[in-house]
N, C-alpha and C positions, 0 to 999 in steps of 0.2 A: 588302633585308630578308630574313631567313631565314624560310621558311614552315614550318609544322608538318610538312608532308609531307617536306620536305628533311631536317629534323632526324630524323624517323622513319626515313628511308632511311639516314642516316648511322649511327644507333644500331644498325640491323639488321646493319651490317657488323662490329660488335664481337663478340667471343667471348661465349659464354653466361655465362662468369664475369664479364666486364666489364659485360654488360647487367644481370646480377643485382646487382652492386655499385651500378650507376647507379640501378636501380629502388629499391634500399634507401635510397640517399641522397635520392632524390626523395620517397619516402614519409615519411622522417624530416623533410623540409623542410615537410611539411604539418602536422606536429604542433605544437601550441602548448602549451608546458608550463603556461601560465597557465590552460588549460582544465581542468587536473587538480589537484584539491585533495587532497593526500595528507598523512597525519599523519607525524610524525617516525618513528614505529615502521614505517610502510609504506615510507618512504624508506630507512630503515636496512636493511630486509629486501631491498629491490630492490638496494641497493648490495652487500649480502652475496652475493646470487645472481649479480650481474654479475661480481664478483671470481672466483667459482667457475668461471663460464663462461670468463673470460679465462685463468685458471690451467689450465683443462682438467680440472678435478676435478668439474664438474657432471655429474650423471647425469640421464638422461631416460627417457622411455618412449614407446612408439608412440602416435601421436595416436588411432589407431583404438581402442586400449585405454582411453585417457583418455575419449574420447567415449562409449564403451560404458558406462563406469562412471557418467558423468554421466546418460546416458539411463536407466540402471537406477535411479539414485537419484531422479530427478525425473519418471519416467513413471508 
């Protein structure tokens, strides 16, 4: 039987990119879509934004700026 420590050791031999991809997949495996009740409008907006990301046309902003705006609005 493979122990958690052996798995951890093997994972640490992967490149940073490979570990990042694995971490992403593991996090996604924890999500249960049935836990999230979204309206059709919300689902449509999520799909629209995902398409923009996949096409490379999505724009973003620095997290620090977004958090500063939120802090200013709610503080």
